[in-house]
MIDOSE-1310 file (N, C-alpha, C; in nm, 2 decimals, decimal comma, always signed):
residues 146
mptt	-11,24/+2,50/+12,11/-11,32/+2,61/+12,15/-11,39/+2,59/+12,29; -11,34/+2,69/+12,38/-11,41/+2,65/+12,52/-11,55/+2,65/+12,53; -11,60/+2,59/+12,63/-11,75/+2,58/+12,65/-11,81/+2,72/+12,65; -11,76/+2,81/+12,72/-11,82/+2,95/+12,74/-11,83/+3,01/+12,61
tssl	-11,73/+3,01/+12,53/-11,73/+3,07/+12,40/-11,84/+3,00/+12,30; -11,85/+2,87/+12,31/-11,97/+2,79/+12,25/-12,09/+2,84/+12,30; -12,12/+2,86/+12,44/-12,25/+2,91/+12,47/-12,27/+3,06/+12,43; -12,17/+3,15/+12,42/-12,18/+3,27/+12,39/-12,22/+3,29/+12,24
ifll	-12,16/+3,19/+12,16/-12,19/+3,18/+12,01/-12,33/+3,14/+11,99; -12,38/+3,05/+12,08/-12,53/+3,01/+12,07/-12,62/+3,12/+12,11; -12,58/+3,19/+12,23/-12,66/+3,31/+12,26/-12,66/+3,41/+12,16; -12,55/+3,45/+12,09/-12,55/+3,54/+11,99/-12,64/+3,50/+11,87
qtva	-12,62/+3,39/+11,84/-12,71/+3,33/+11,71/-12,85/+3,33/+11,77; -12,88/+3,29/+11,88/-13,02/+3,30/+11,92/-13,08/+3,45/+11,90; -12,99/+3,54/+11,95/-13,04/+3,68/+11,96/-13,04/+3,74/+11,82; -12,95/+3,68/+11,73/-12,96/+3,72/+11,58/-13,11/+3,67/+11,55
vlqa	-13,14/+3,56/+11,55/-13,28/+3,51/+11,50/-13,39/+3,59/+11,58; -13,38/+3,63/+11,69/-13,48/+3,71/+11,75/-13,49/+3,84/+11,70; -13,38/+3,90/+11,69/-13,38/+4,04/+11,63/-13,44/+4,03/+11,48; -13,40/+3,95/+11,41/-13,47/+3,93/+11,28/-13,61/+3,92/+11,28
gvav	-13,66/+3,84/+11,39/-13,81/+3,83/+11,41/-13,87/+3,97/+11,45; -13,80/+4,04/+11,54/-13,84/+4,17/+11,58/-13,84/+4,27/+11,46; -13,74/+4,26/+11,38/-13,73/+4,35/+11,25/-13,86/+4,32/+11,17; -13,91/+4,20/+11,13/-14,02/+4,16/+11,05/-14,15/+4,20/+11,13
lnlf	-14,15/+4,18/+11,26/-14,28/+4,20/+11,34/-14,30/+4,36/+11,34; -14,18/+4,42/+11,34/-14,19/+4,58/+11,34/-14,27/+4,64/+11,22; -14,25/+4,57/+11,11/-14,31/+4,62/+10,98/-14,47/+4,59/+10,99; -14,52/+4,51/+11,08/-14,66/+4,48/+11,09/-14,72/+4,56/+11,21
lvrl	-14,65/+4,66/+11,27/-14,70/+4,70/+11,40/-14,83/+4,79/+11,37; -14,84/+4,85/+11,25/-14,96/+4,94/+11,23/-15,08/+4,84/+11,22; -15,07/+4,74/+11,15/-15,19/+4,64/+11,15/-15,21/+4,57/+11,29; -15,09/+4,53/+11,35/-15,11/+4,45/+11,47/-15,18/+4,52/+11,59
ldwk	-15,14/+4,65/+11,59/-15,19/+4,75/+11,69/-15,31/+4,83/+11,66; -15,36/+4,80/+11,52/-15,47/+4,86/+11,48/-15,46/+5,02/+11,48; -15,36/+5,06/+11,42/-15,32/+5,22/+11,41/-15,34/+5,29/+11,29; -15,42/+5,21/+11,18/-15,44/+5,27/+11,07/-15,51/+5,40/+11,06
aela	-15,63/+5,40/+11,16/-15,71/+5,53/+11,18/-15,63/+5,62/+11,23; -15,55/+5,61/+11,34/-15,48/+5,71/+11,40/-15,37/+5,75/+11,31; -15,30/+5,69/+11,23/-15,20/+5,73/+11,14/-15,27/+5,81/+11,03; -15,39/+5,79/+10,98/-15,45/+5,86/+10,89/-15,50/+6,02/+10,94
rlpl	-15,52/+6,03/+11,07/-15,54/+6,15/+11,12/-15,41/+6,24/+11,14; -15,30/+6,18/+11,13/-15,17/+6,26/+11,13/-15,17/+6,34/+11,01; -15,08/+6,45/+11,03/-15,05/+6,53/+10,91/-14,96/+6,45/+10,83; -14,96/+6,48/+10,69/-14,88/+6,38/+10,60/-14,74/+6,38/+10,64
lare	-14,68/+6,47/+10,67/-14,53/+6,47/+10,71/-14,50/+6,38/+10,83; -14,59/+6,38/+10,92/-14,56/+6,30/+11,04/-14,59/+6,15/+11,01; -14,69/+6,14/+10,93/-14,71/+6,00/+10,87/-14,61/+5,94/+10,79; -14,56/+6,02/+10,71/-14,44/+5,97/+10,63/-14,31/+5,96/+10,71
vfqv	-14,28/+6,05/+10,81/-14,18/+6,02/+10,90/-14,18/+5,90/+10,98; -14,31/+5,87/+11,03/-14,33/+5,76/+11,11/-14,30/+5,62/+11,01; -14,36/+5,62/+10,89/-14,33/+5,50/+10,81/-14,19/+5,49/+10,77; -14,11/+5,60/+10,75/-13,97/+5,58/+10,71/-13,89/+5,54/+10,84
hlwf	-13,94/+5,59/+10,95/-13,87/+5,54/+11,08/-13,89/+5,39/+11,09; -14,03/+5,35/+11,08/-14,06/+5,21/+11,08/-13,97/+5,12/+11,01; -13,95/+5,16/+10,88/-13,88/+5,08/+10,79/-13,73/+5,09/+10,83; -13,66/+5,20/+10,86/-13,54/+5,21/+10,90/-13,48/+5,13/+11,03
isit	-13,59/+5,14/+11,12/-13,57/+5,05/+11,24/-13,55/+4,90/+11,20; -13,65/+4,86/+11,13/-13,66/+4,72/+11,07/-13,53/+4,70/+11,00; -13,48/+4,78/+10,91/-13,34/+4,76/+10,85/-13,24/+4,74/+10,93; -13,22/+4,83/+11,02/-13,11/+4,83/+11,12/-13,11/+4,71/+11,19
lgif	-13,24/+4,65/+11,24/-13,25/+4,52/+11,32/-13,20/+4,42/+11,24; -13,24/+4,43/+11,11/-13,19/+4,31/+11,01/-13,05/+4,31/+10,99; -13,00/+4,42/+10,99/-12,85/+4,43/+10,97/-12,79/+4,36/+11,10; -12,83/+4,41/+11,21/-12,78/+4,37/+11,34/-12,79/+4,21/+11,34
avvt	-12,92/+4,14/+11,31/-12,93/+4,01/+11,31/-12,83/+3,94/+11,21; -12,81/+3,99/+11,08/-12,73/+3,92/+10,99/-12,58/+3,93/+11,02; -12,53/+4,05/+11,06/-12,40/+4,06/+11,11/-12,39/+3,96/+11,22; -12,46/+3,97/+11,32/-12,44/+3,89/+11,44/-12,43/+3,75/+11,41
wrfa	-12,53/+3,69/+11,32/-12,54/+3,55/+11,30/-12,40/+3,52/+11,22; -12,37/+3,60/+11,11/-12,24/+3,57/+11,04/-12,12/+3,57/+11,11; -12,11/+3,67/+11,22/-11,98/+3,68/+11,29/-11,99/+3,64/+11,43; -12,09/+3,57/+11,47/-12,12/+3,54/+11,62/-11,97/+3,47/+11,68
gdia	-11,90/+3,38/+11,60/-11,79/+3,33/+11,65/-11,67/+3,44/+11,67; -11,67/+3,52/+11,58/-11,57/+3,64/+11,59/-11,61/+3,73/+11,70; -11,74/+3,75/+11,71/-11,77/+3,85/+11,83/-11,75/+3,78/+11,96; -11,78/+3,64/+11,97/-11,78/+3,58/+12,09/-11,63/+3,56/+12,14
qaah	-11,53/+3,56/+12,05/-11,40/+3,54/+12,07/-11,32/+3,68/+12,06; -11,41/+3,78/+12,05/-11,32/+3,91/+12,05/-11,23/+3,91/+11,92; -11,25/+3,84/+11,83/-11,14/+3,83/+11,72/-11,08/+3,95/+11,67; -11,15/+4,06/+11,67/-11,09/+4,20/+11,64/-11,15/+4,29/+11,73
plcr	-11,08/+4,40/+11,74/-11,14/+4,52/+11,82/-11,27/+4,56/+11,76; -11,28/+4,56/+11,62/-11,41/+4,59/+11,56/-11,54/+4,51/+11,62; -11,51/+4,38/+11,64/-11,60/+4,29/+11,69/-11,66/+4,35/+11,83; -11,56/+4,38/+11,93/-11,58/+4,43/+12,06/-11,67/+4,56/+12,04
wlav	-11,63/+4,65/+11,96/-11,70/+4,78/+11,95/-11,83/+4,76/+11,89; -11,86/+4,66/+11,79/-11,99/+4,64/+11,75/-12,07/+4,59/+11,85; -12,02/+4,49/+11,93/-12,09/+4,43/+12,04/-12,12/+4,54/+12,14; -12,04/+4,65/+12,17/-12,07/+4,75/+12,26/-12,19/+4,84/+12,21
gigi	-12,18/+4,86/+12,08/-12,27/+4,96/+12,01/-12,41/+4,89/+12,01; -12,42/+4,77/+11,97/-12,54/+4,70/+11,96/-12,60/+4,68/+12,11; -12,50/+4,64/+12,21/-12,56/+4,63/+12,34/-12,60/+4,76/+12,39; -12,55/+4,88/+12,37/-12,59/+5,01/+12,42/-12,71/+5,04/+12,35
fwgi	-12,74/+5,01/+12,23/-12,87/+5,04/+12,15/-12,98/+4,95/+12,23; -12,96/+4,84/+12,26/-13,06/+4,75/+12,33/-13,08/+4,80/+12,47; -12,98/+4,84/+12,54/-12,98/+4,88/+12,67/-13,07/+5,02/+12,67; -13,05/+5,10/+12,57/-13,13/+5,22/+12,57/-13,27/+5,19/+12,53
rwvm	-13,29/+5,09/+12,45/-13,43/+5,04/+12,43/-13,50/+5,00/+12,54; -13,43/+4,91/+12,64/-13,48/+4,86/+12,75/-13,51/+4,98/+12,84; -13,44/+5,08/+12,85/-13,47/+5,18/+12,96/-13,60/+5,26/+12,90; -13,60/+5,27/+12,78/-13,71/+5,35/+12,71/-13,86/+5,27/+12,73
qfay	-13,84/+5,13/+12,73/-13,95/+5,05/+12,76/-13,99/+5,05/+12,90; -13,91/+5,06/+12,98/-13,92/+5,06/+13,12/-13,96/+5,21/+13,18; -13,90/+5,31/+13,15/-13,90/+5,43/+13,20/-14,00/+5,54/+13,11; -14,01/+5,52/+12,97/-14,07/+5,63/+12,88/-14,23/+5,59/+12,86
ysss	-14,25/+5,47/+12,84/-14,38/+5,44/+12,79/-14,48/+5,44/+12,93; -14,59/+5,50/+12,91/-14,69/+5,53/+13,02/-14,74/+5,38/+13,07; -14,75/+5,37/+13,19/-14,81/+5,23/+13,23/-14,95/+5,22/+13,21; -15,02/+5,34/+13,17/-15,15/+5,33/+13,13/-15,18/+5,26/+13,00
hwrg	-15,08/+5,21/+12,91/-15,09/+5,14/+12,80/-15,11/+4,99/+12,83; -15,06/+4,95/+12,96/-15,06/+4,80/+12,98/-15,12/+4,77/+13,12; -15,12/+4,86/+13,21/-15,17/+4,84/+13,35/-15,32/+4,79/+13,34; -15,35/+4,69/+13,42/-15,48/+4,63/+13,42/-15,52/+4,56/+13,30
hvgr	-15,43/+4,54/+13,21/-15,45/+4,46/+13,09/-15,36/+4,31/+13,09; -15,41/+4,22/+13,11/-15,32/+4,09/+13,15/-15,24/+4,07/+13,01; -15,29/+4,07/+12,88/-15,20/+4,04/+12,77/-15,09/+4,15/+12,74; -15,13/+4,28/+12,77/-15,04/+4,38/+12,75/-14,94/+4,40/+12,85
taah	-14,98/+4,35/+12,97/-14,87/+4,36/+13,08/-14,78/+4,23/+13,05; -14,82/+4,14/+13,01/-14,73/+4,02/+12,97/-14,63/+4,06/+12,85; -14,69/+4,12/+12,76/-14,62/+4,18/+12,64/-14,50/+4,29/+12,69; -14,54/+4,36/+12,78/-14,46/+4,47/+12,84/-14,34/+4,41/+12,91
igll	-14,38/+4,30/+13,00/-14,26/+4,23/+13,06/-14,18/+4,15/+12,97; -14,25/+4,09/+12,87/-14,18/+4,01/+12,78/-14,07/+4,09/+12,70; -14,11/+4,21/+12,66/-14,03/+4,30/+12,58/-13,91/+4,34/+12,67; -13,96/+4,38/+12,81/-13,85/+4,42/+12,90/-13,73/+4,30/+12,89
alyg	-13,78/+4,18/+12,92/-13,68/+4,08/+12,92/-13,61/+4,04/+12,79; -13,69/+4,06/+12,67/-13,62/+4,05/+12,54/-13,51/+4,16/+12,52; -13,54/+4,29/+12,54/-13,44/+4,38/+12,51/-13,34/+4,38/+12,61; -13,35/+4,36/+12,74/-13,26/+4,34/+12,83/-13,17/+4,23/+12,80
gfaa	-13,23/+4,12/+12,76/-13,17/+3,99/+12,73/-13,05/+4,03/+12,61; -13,10/+4,10/+12,51/-13,02/+4,14/+12,39/-12,90/+4,22/+12,44; -12,94/+4,32/+12,54/-12,83/+4,42/+12,57/-12,72/+4,33/+12,66; -12,79/+4,24/+12,72/-12,69/+4,16/+12,82/-12,59/+4,07/+12,74
vylv	-12,63/+4,00/+12,64/-12,57/+3,92/+12,56/-12,45/+3,99/+12,48; -12,49/+4,10/+12,42/-12,38/+4,18/+12,34/-12,29/+4,24/+12,44; -12,33/+4,30/+12,55/-12,24/+4,37/+12,65/-12,14/+4,26/+12,71; -12,19/+4,13/+12,74/-12,11/+4,03/+12,78/-12,00/+3,99/+12,69
aawr	-12,04/+3,98/+12,57/-11,95/+3,95/+12,45/-11,85/+4,05/+12,45; -11,88/+4,17/+12,45/-11,78/+4,29/+12,44/-11,70/+4,28/+12,57; -11,74/+4,28/+12,69/-11,68/+4,28/+12,81/-11,56/+4,15/+12,82; -11,63/+4,04/+12,78/-11,55/+3,92/+12,78/-11,42/+3,92/+12,70
gtgg	-11,43/+3,99/+12,58/-11,32/+4,01/+12,50/-11,22/+4,11/+12,52; -11,24/+4,19/+12,61/-11,16/+4,31/+12,66/-11,07/+4,27/+12,77; -11,11/+4,17/+12,85/-11,04/+4,17/+12,97/-11,07/+4,26/+13,07; -11,18/+4,32/+13,04/-11,23/+4,44/+13,14/-11,22/+4,57/+13,10
al	-11,13/+4,58/+12,97/-11,11/+4,73/+12,94/-11,13/+4,74/+12,79; -11,20/+4,84/+12,75/-11,22/+4,87/+12,62/-11,12/+4,95/+12,55
C-alpha cells in the first residue's frame, strides 16, 4: 500500500474518531452552553424540533464516523464508486458546515471573548479539516473526474 494511501487511511480514521467525539459532544450542548432556561421559554413544538434535530445530527455524525472507520481503506483507495460518492457527500456536508461557521454565526457570539474566539477558530479548523480529508479522498480516487 503506497505511503499516501496509508496517510489518507490514517487521516480518515482520525476524522472518524473526531466525528464520533463531535456526535457525543453535540448531545451535551444544552448543558455545556447553559441553554436550559432559553429552551424552556421556547414554544413546545420549537423545543421538540430542536431536541429531535440535536439527536439526528448526532446520529448522522455517528454514522459518518462508523462508516468512515470501517471503510477507511476502501475510501482512501476509491475501491468502488460508492466510496468516492460517500466521500464527496460527507465532504460537502462538512464544507457547508464550515461555511455556516464562518459566514452565518454572528461574531458577537465570540468577538472579545478569548475562549469563545479560540473555540470558533478551532471549529473552523476542525470542520474545514473534515471537509478537506473527505474531498481529497474523493478527488484522489477519481483521477480528477467524478
